[in-house]
KELO-223862 format. One record per atom (N, C-alpha, C, O, CB): chain; atom name; x, y, z; residue number from 1. Coordinates in Angstrom, 2 decimals. Glycine has a CB too. Layout:
{kette:A atom:CA east:X north:Y up:Z nr:NUM} .
...
REM end
This chain:
{kette:A atom:N east:-202.80 north:102.77 up:-5.18 nr:1} .
{kette:A atom:CA east:-202.61 north:101.96 up:-4.81 nr:1} .
{kette:A atom:C east:-201.44 north:101.47 up:-4.43 nr:1} .
{kette:A atom:O east:-200.49 north:101.34 up:-5.19 nr:1} .
{kette:A atom:CB east:-203.05 north:101.56 up:-5.29 nr:1} .
{kette:A atom:N east:-201.44 north:101.01 up:-2.67 nr:2} .
{kette:A atom:CA east:-200.02 north:100.50 up:-2.16 nr:2} .
{kette:A atom:C east:-199.56 north:100.07 up:-3.01 nr:2} .
{kette:A atom:O east:-200.14 north:99.73 up:-4.04 nr:2} .
{kette:A atom:CB east:-199.84 north:99.61 up:-1.19 nr:2} .
{kette:A atom:N east:-197.90 north:99.94 up:-2.66 nr:3} .
{kette:A atom:CA east:-197.18 north:98.94 up:-2.70 nr:3} .
{kette:A atom:C east:-197.18 north:97.37 up:-1.77 nr:3} .
{kette:A atom:O east:-197.28 north:97.29 up:-0.55 nr:3} .
{kette:A atom:CB east:-196.19 north:99.61 up:-2.55 nr:3} .
{kette:A atom:N east:-197.01 north:96.07 up:-2.85 nr:4} .
{kette:A atom:CA east:-196.88 north:95.20 up:-1.54 nr:4} .
{kette:A atom:C east:-195.52 north:95.14 up:-0.32 nr:4} .
{kette:A atom:O east:-195.35 north:95.12 up:0.89 nr:4} .
{kette:A atom:CB east:-196.96 north:93.80 up:-2.14 nr:4} .
{kette:A atom:N east:-194.77 north:95.13 up:-1.56 nr:5} .
{kette:A atom:CA east:-194.18 north:95.51 up:-0.40 nr:5} .
{kette:A atom:C east:-192.93 north:96.23 up:-0.69 nr:5} .
{kette:A atom:O east:-191.89 north:96.04 up:-1.31 nr:5} .
{kette:A atom:CB east:-193.96 north:94.39 up:0.44 nr:5} .
{kette:A atom:N east:-193.92 north:97.87 up:0.57 nr:6} .
{kette:A atom:CA east:-192.62 north:98.64 up:0.66 nr:6} .
{kette:A atom:C east:-191.23 north:98.38 up:1.19 nr:6} .
{kette:A atom:O east:-190.88 north:97.46 up:1.93 nr:6} .
{kette:A atom:CB east:-192.88 north:99.55 up:1.23 nr:6} .
{kette:A atom:N east:-190.45 north:99.45 up:0.64 nr:7} .
{kette:A atom:CA east:-189.21 north:99.80 up:1.12 nr:7} .
{kette:A atom:C east:-189.25 north:100.08 up:2.50 nr:7} .
{kette:A atom:O east:-189.97 north:101.00 up:2.90 nr:7} .
{kette:A atom:CB east:-188.68 north:100.85 up:0.44 nr:7} .
{kette:A atom:N east:-188.17 north:98.99 up:3.77 nr:8} .
{kette:A atom:CA east:-188.72 north:99.33 up:4.81 nr:8} .
{kette:A atom:C east:-187.47 north:101.26 up:5.25 nr:8} .
{kette:A atom:O east:-186.73 north:102.08 up:4.69 nr:8} .
{kette:A atom:CB east:-188.63 north:97.58 up:6.02 nr:8} .
{kette:A atom:N east:-187.93 north:101.00 up:6.24 nr:9} .
{kette:A atom:CA east:-187.32 north:102.87 up:6.73 nr:9} .
{kette:A atom:C east:-186.61 north:102.51 up:8.00 nr:9} .
{kette:A atom:O east:-187.35 north:102.10 up:8.89 nr:9} .
{kette:A atom:CB east:-188.83 north:104.37 up:7.22 nr:9} .
{kette:A atom:N east:-185.47 north:102.58 up:8.24 nr:10} .
{kette:A atom:CA east:-184.78 north:102.83 up:9.39 nr:10} .
{kette:A atom:C east:-184.85 north:103.93 up:10.05 nr:10} .
{kette:A atom:O east:-185.03 north:105.07 up:9.61 nr:10} .
{kette:A atom:CB east:-183.70 north:102.70 up:9.22 nr:10} .
{kette:A atom:N east:-184.70 north:103.55 up:11.20 nr:11} .
{kette:A atom:CA east:-184.56 north:105.18 up:11.98 nr:11} .
{kette:A atom:C east:-182.72 north:105.73 up:12.96 nr:11} .
{kette:A atom:O east:-182.11 north:104.88 up:13.62 nr:11} .
{kette:A atom:CB east:-186.17 north:105.06 up:13.59 nr:11} .
{kette:A atom:N east:-182.52 north:106.30 up:12.91 nr:12} .
{kette:A atom:CA east:-181.24 north:106.83 up:13.93 nr:12} .
{kette:A atom:C east:-180.31 north:105.93 up:13.59 nr:12} .
{kette:A atom:O east:-180.96 north:104.93 up:13.30 nr:12} .
{kette:A atom:CB east:-181.44 north:106.81 up:15.66 nr:12} .
{kette:A atom:N east:-179.48 north:105.76 up:13.49 nr:13} .
{kette:A atom:CA east:-177.95 north:104.68 up:14.19 nr:13} .
{kette:A atom:C east:-177.62 north:105.11 up:15.96 nr:13} .
{kette:A atom:O east:-177.06 north:106.12 up:16.40 nr:13} .
{kette:A atom:CB east:-175.97 north:105.26 up:13.04 nr:13} .
{kette:A atom:N east:-178.27 north:103.80 up:16.78 nr:14} .
{kette:A atom:CA east:-177.57 north:103.96 up:17.85 nr:14} .
{kette:A atom:C east:-176.40 north:103.18 up:18.37 nr:14} .
{kette:A atom:O east:-176.44 north:101.95 up:18.28 nr:14} .
{kette:A atom:CB east:-178.34 north:103.97 up:18.60 nr:14} .
{kette:A atom:N east:-175.71 north:103.57 up:18.73 nr:15} .
{kette:A atom:CA east:-174.46 north:102.86 up:19.39 nr:15} .
{kette:A atom:C east:-174.43 north:101.73 up:19.91 nr:15} .
{kette:A atom:O east:-175.54 north:101.27 up:20.17 nr:15} .
{kette:A atom:CB east:-173.97 north:103.43 up:20.29 nr:15} .
{kette:A atom:N east:-173.42 north:101.02 up:20.19 nr:16} .
{kette:A atom:CA east:-173.58 north:99.90 up:20.41 nr:16} .
{kette:A atom:C east:-172.67 north:99.83 up:21.69 nr:16} .
{kette:A atom:O east:-171.49 north:100.07 up:21.45 nr:16} .
{kette:A atom:CB east:-173.35 north:99.07 up:19.25 nr:16} .
{kette:A atom:N east:-173.00 north:99.52 up:23.10 nr:17} .
{kette:A atom:CA east:-172.30 north:100.47 up:24.26 nr:17} .
{kette:A atom:C east:-172.33 north:98.72 up:25.17 nr:17} .
{kette:A atom:O east:-171.65 north:98.51 up:26.17 nr:17} .
{kette:A atom:CB east:-173.56 north:102.34 up:25.13 nr:17} .
{kette:A atom:N east:-173.11 north:97.82 up:24.62 nr:18} .
{kette:A atom:CA east:-173.50 north:96.63 up:25.32 nr:18} .
{kette:A atom:C east:-172.18 north:96.10 up:26.07 nr:18} .
{kette:A atom:O east:-172.10 north:95.62 up:27.20 nr:18} .
{kette:A atom:CB east:-174.13 north:95.52 up:24.28 nr:18} .
{kette:A atom:N east:-171.20 north:96.33 up:25.15 nr:19} .
{kette:A atom:CA east:-169.60 north:95.57 up:25.09 nr:19} .
{kette:A atom:C east:-168.84 north:96.64 up:25.54 nr:19} .
{kette:A atom:O east:-167.70 north:96.36 up:25.88 nr:19} .
{kette:A atom:CB east:-168.93 north:95.00 up:23.49 nr:19} .
{kette:A atom:N east:-169.33 north:98.21 up:25.65 nr:20} .
{kette:A atom:CA east:-167.91 north:98.55 up:26.23 nr:20} .
{kette:A atom:C east:-167.71 north:98.83 up:27.81 nr:20} .
{kette:A atom:O east:-168.66 north:98.33 up:28.41 nr:20} .
{kette:A atom:CB east:-167.42 north:99.83 up:25.51 nr:20} .
{kette:A atom:N east:-167.08 north:99.25 up:28.41 nr:21} .
{kette:A atom:CA east:-166.69 north:98.94 up:29.96 nr:21} .
{kette:A atom:C east:-167.36 north:100.66 up:30.34 nr:21} .
{kette:A atom:O east:-167.37 north:101.77 up:29.82 nr:21} .
{kette:A atom:CB east:-164.48 north:98.54 up:30.35 nr:21} .
{kette:A atom:N east:-167.93 north:99.88 up:31.76 nr:22} .
{kette:A atom:CA east:-169.19 north:100.53 up:32.43 nr:22} .
{kette:A atom:C east:-167.96 north:101.49 up:33.26 nr:22} .
{kette:A atom:O east:-166.93 north:100.82 up:33.30 nr:22} .
{kette:A atom:CB east:-170.51 north:99.28 up:33.53 nr:22} .
{kette:A atom:N east:-167.78 north:102.88 up:33.93 nr:23} .
{kette:A atom:CA east:-166.50 north:103.69 up:34.63 nr:23} .
{kette:A atom:C east:-167.62 north:104.38 up:35.59 nr:23} .
{kette:A atom:O east:-167.09 north:105.20 up:36.34 nr:23} .
{kette:A atom:CB east:-165.33 north:104.94 up:33.46 nr:23} .
{kette:A atom:N east:-169.09 north:104.28 up:35.77 nr:24} .
{kette:A atom:CA east:-169.73 north:104.86 up:36.62 nr:24} .
{kette:A atom:C east:-169.40 north:104.28 up:38.02 nr:24} .
{kette:A atom:O east:-170.02 north:104.65 up:39.02 nr:24} .
{kette:A atom:CB east:-171.04 north:104.82 up:36.24 nr:24} .
{kette:A atom:N east:-168.54 north:103.47 up:38.06 nr:25} .
{kette:A atom:CA east:-168.69 north:102.56 up:39.03 nr:25} .
{kette:A atom:C east:-169.52 north:102.38 up:40.11 nr:25} .
{kette:A atom:O east:-169.11 north:102.77 up:41.21 nr:25} .
{kette:A atom:CB east:-167.85 north:102.51 up:39.43 nr:25} .
{kette:A atom:N east:-170.71 north:101.82 up:40.01 nr:26} .
{kette:A atom:CA east:-171.94 north:102.02 up:40.46 nr:26} .
{kette:A atom:C east:-171.88 north:100.40 up:41.51 nr:26} .
{kette:A atom:O east:-171.37 north:99.63 up:40.68 nr:26} .
{kette:A atom:CB east:-173.20 north:102.24 up:38.99 nr:26} .
{kette:A atom:N east:-172.00 north:99.94 up:42.20 nr:27} .
{kette:A atom:CA east:-172.17 north:98.93 up:43.30 nr:27} .
{kette:A atom:C east:-173.15 north:97.87 up:42.70 nr:27} .
{kette:A atom:O east:-174.34 north:98.09 up:42.50 nr:27} .
{kette:A atom:CB east:-172.76 north:99.62 up:44.72 nr:27} .
{kette:A atom:N east:-172.53 north:96.71 up:42.44 nr:28} .
{kette:A atom:CA east:-173.79 north:95.85 up:41.63 nr:28} .
{kette:A atom:C east:-175.25 north:95.54 up:42.56 nr:28} .
{kette:A atom:O east:-176.23 north:95.10 up:41.96 nr:28} .
{kette:A atom:CB east:-173.11 north:94.16 up:41.18 nr:28} .
{kette:A atom:N east:-175.28 north:95.80 up:44.12 nr:29} .
{kette:A atom:CA east:-176.15 north:96.01 up:44.64 nr:29} .
{kette:A atom:C east:-176.85 north:97.24 up:44.67 nr:29} .
{kette:A atom:O east:-177.75 north:97.56 up:45.44 nr:29} .
{kette:A atom:CB east:-175.89 north:95.66 up:45.46 nr:29} .
{kette:A atom:N east:-176.29 north:97.97 up:43.65 nr:30} .
{kette:A atom:CA east:-177.47 north:99.14 up:43.52 nr:30} .
{kette:A atom:C east:-178.26 north:99.20 up:42.42 nr:30} .
{kette:A atom:O east:-178.89 north:100.25 up:42.33 nr:30} .
{kette:A atom:CB east:-176.97 north:100.47 up:43.54 nr:30} .
{kette:A atom:N east:-178.42 north:98.38 up:41.52 nr:31} .
{kette:A atom:CA east:-178.36 north:98.08 up:39.87 nr:31} .
{kette:A atom:C east:-179.66 north:96.63 up:39.93 nr:31} .
{kette:A atom:O east:-180.10 north:95.93 up:39.02 nr:31} .
{kette:A atom:CB east:-176.23 north:97.46 up:39.18 nr:31} .
{kette:A atom:N east:-179.92 north:96.66 up:41.40 nr:32} .
{kette:A atom:CA east:-180.99 north:95.50 up:41.14 nr:32} .
{kette:A atom:C east:-180.92 north:93.83 up:41.28 nr:32} .
{kette:A atom:O east:-181.80 north:93.03 up:40.96 nr:32} .
{kette:A atom:CB east:-181.28 north:95.67 up:39.83 nr:32} .
{kette:A atom:N east:-179.48 north:93.55 up:41.92 nr:33} .
{kette:A atom:CA east:-178.49 north:92.51 up:42.06 nr:33} .
{kette:A atom:C east:-178.59 north:92.69 up:44.15 nr:33} .
{kette:A atom:O east:-177.98 north:93.66 up:44.61 nr:33} .
{kette:A atom:CB east:-176.60 north:93.03 up:40.96 nr:33} .
{kette:A atom:N east:-179.15 north:91.99 up:44.92 nr:34} .
{kette:A atom:CA east:-179.03 north:92.24 up:46.07 nr:34} .
{kette:A atom:C east:-178.47 north:91.10 up:46.98 nr:34} .
{kette:A atom:O east:-179.13 north:90.06 up:46.93 nr:34} .
{kette:A atom:CB east:-180.16 north:92.69 up:46.40 nr:34} .
{kette:A atom:N east:-177.40 north:91.08 up:47.79 nr:35} .
{kette:A atom:CA east:-177.07 north:89.84 up:48.38 nr:35} .
{kette:A atom:C east:-176.27 north:88.70 up:47.54 nr:35} .
{kette:A atom:O east:-176.21 north:87.51 up:47.86 nr:35} .
{kette:A atom:CB east:-178.31 north:89.32 up:48.82 nr:35} .
{kette:A atom:N east:-175.62 north:89.36 up:46.28 nr:36} .
{kette:A atom:CA east:-174.88 north:87.84 up:45.42 nr:36} .
{kette:A atom:C east:-173.63 north:87.17 up:46.13 nr:36} .
{kette:A atom:O east:-173.26 north:88.06 up:46.90 nr:36} .
{kette:A atom:CB east:-174.17 north:88.26 up:43.72 nr:36} .
{kette:A atom:N east:-172.81 north:86.12 up:46.28 nr:37} .
{kette:A atom:CA east:-172.24 north:85.37 up:46.72 nr:37} .
{kette:A atom:C east:-171.56 north:84.99 up:45.20 nr:37} .
{kette:A atom:O east:-172.13 north:84.81 up:44.13 nr:37} .
{kette:A atom:CB east:-173.03 north:84.48 up:47.62 nr:37} .
{kette:A atom:N east:-169.98 north:84.92 up:45.60 nr:38} .
{kette:A atom:CA east:-169.19 north:84.72 up:44.42 nr:38} .
{kette:A atom:C east:-168.40 north:83.12 up:45.31 nr:38} .
{kette:A atom:O east:-167.74 north:82.94 up:46.34 nr:38} .
{kette:A atom:CB east:-167.96 north:86.42 up:43.91 nr:38} .
{kette:A atom:N east:-168.97 north:82.25 up:44.20 nr:39} .
{kette:A atom:CA east:-169.08 north:82.13 up:42.96 nr:39} .
{kette:A atom:C east:-170.35 north:81.57 up:43.32 nr:39} .
{kette:A atom:O east:-170.62 north:80.84 up:44.28 nr:39} .
{kette:A atom:CB east:-168.01 north:81.43 up:42.11 nr:39} .
{kette:A atom:N east:-171.30 north:82.13 up:42.18 nr:40} .
{kette:A atom:CA east:-172.42 north:82.16 up:41.52 nr:40} .
{kette:A atom:C east:-172.64 north:80.24 up:41.51 nr:40} .
{kette:A atom:O east:-171.69 north:79.51 up:41.21 nr:40} .
{kette:A atom:CB east:-172.22 north:83.15 up:39.89 nr:40} .
{kette:A atom:N east:-174.10 north:79.65 up:41.91 nr:41} .
{kette:A atom:CA east:-173.94 north:78.17 up:41.68 nr:41} .
{kette:A atom:C east:-175.28 north:78.50 up:41.03 nr:41} .
{kette:A atom:O east:-175.96 north:79.31 up:41.65 nr:41} .
{kette:A atom:CB east:-173.73 north:76.91 up:43.03 nr:41} .
{kette:A atom:N east:-175.96 north:77.88 up:39.54 nr:42} .
{kette:A atom:CA east:-177.58 north:78.04 up:39.42 nr:42} .
{kette:A atom:C east:-177.78 north:76.87 up:39.59 nr:42} .
{kette:A atom:O east:-176.67 north:76.36 up:39.47 nr:42} .
{kette:A atom:CB east:-178.34 north:78.59 up:38.13 nr:42} .
{kette:A atom:N east:-178.74 north:75.86 up:39.86 nr:43} .
{kette:A atom:CA east:-179.49 north:75.38 up:40.20 nr:43} .
{kette:A atom:C east:-179.83 north:74.21 up:38.51 nr:43} .
{kette:A atom:O east:-180.47 north:74.41 up:37.48 nr:43} .
{kette:A atom:CB east:-180.44 north:76.54 up:40.88 nr:43} .
{kette:A atom:N east:-179.40 north:73.59 up:38.78 nr:44} .
{kette:A atom:CA east:-179.94 north:72.75 up:37.24 nr:44} .
{kette:A atom:C east:-180.68 north:71.23 up:37.31 nr:44} .
{kette:A atom:O east:-180.19 north:70.41 up:38.09 nr:44} .
{kette:A atom:CB east:-178.45 north:72.42 up:36.21 nr:44} .
{kette:A atom:N east:-181.76 north:70.89 up:36.55 nr:45} .
{kette:A atom:CA east:-182.89 north:70.26 up:36.61 nr:45} .
{kette:A atom:C east:-181.68 north:68.74 up:36.49 nr:45} .
{kette:A atom:O east:-181.75 north:67.74 up:37.19 nr:45} .
{kette:A atom:CB east:-184.29 north:70.75 up:35.27 nr:45} .
{kette:A atom:N east:-181.19 north:68.87 up:35.96 nr:46} .
{kette:A atom:CA east:-180.33 north:67.76 up:35.10 nr:46} .
{kette:A atom:C east:-179.33 north:66.69 up:36.57 nr:46} .
{kette:A atom:O east:-179.19 north:65.54 up:36.99 nr:46} .
{kette:A atom:CB east:-178.89 north:68.94 up:33.71 nr:46} .
{kette:A atom:N east:-178.81 north:68.36 up:36.85 nr:47} .
{kette:A atom:CA east:-177.45 north:68.05 up:37.87 nr:47} .
{kette:A atom:C east:-177.09 north:68.50 up:38.84 nr:47} .
{kette:A atom:O east:-175.97 north:68.67 up:39.32 nr:47} .
{kette:A atom:CB east:-176.44 north:68.18 up:37.50 nr:47} .
{kette:A atom:N east:-178.38 north:68.77 up:39.28 nr:48} .
{kette:A atom:CA east:-178.48 north:69.45 up:40.50 nr:48} .
{kette:A atom:C east:-177.93 north:70.70 up:40.98 nr:48} .
{kette:A atom:O east:-178.70 north:71.54 up:40.51 nr:48} .
{kette:A atom:CB east:-178.14 north:68.74 up:41.21 nr:48} .
{kette:A atom:N east:-177.12 north:71.27 up:41.61 nr:49} .
{kette:A atom:CA east:-176.23 north:72.38 up:41.57 nr:49} .
{kette:A atom:C east:-174.89 north:72.70 up:41.27 nr:49} .
{kette:A atom:O east:-174.50 north:73.86 up:41.38 nr:49} .
{kette:A atom:CB east:-176.25 north:72.70 up:42.40 nr:49} .
REM end
């Protein structure tokens, strides 16, 4: 008979790189964002732009 709540297994540890600096110097338009202008304006239903 199998256990009702078996002990969960974990995989290998993966380094958290989300906040680390990217030193590859890839232009932002080469990673999927095209013709971006700064400052970025975001449409908002409540307040317009």
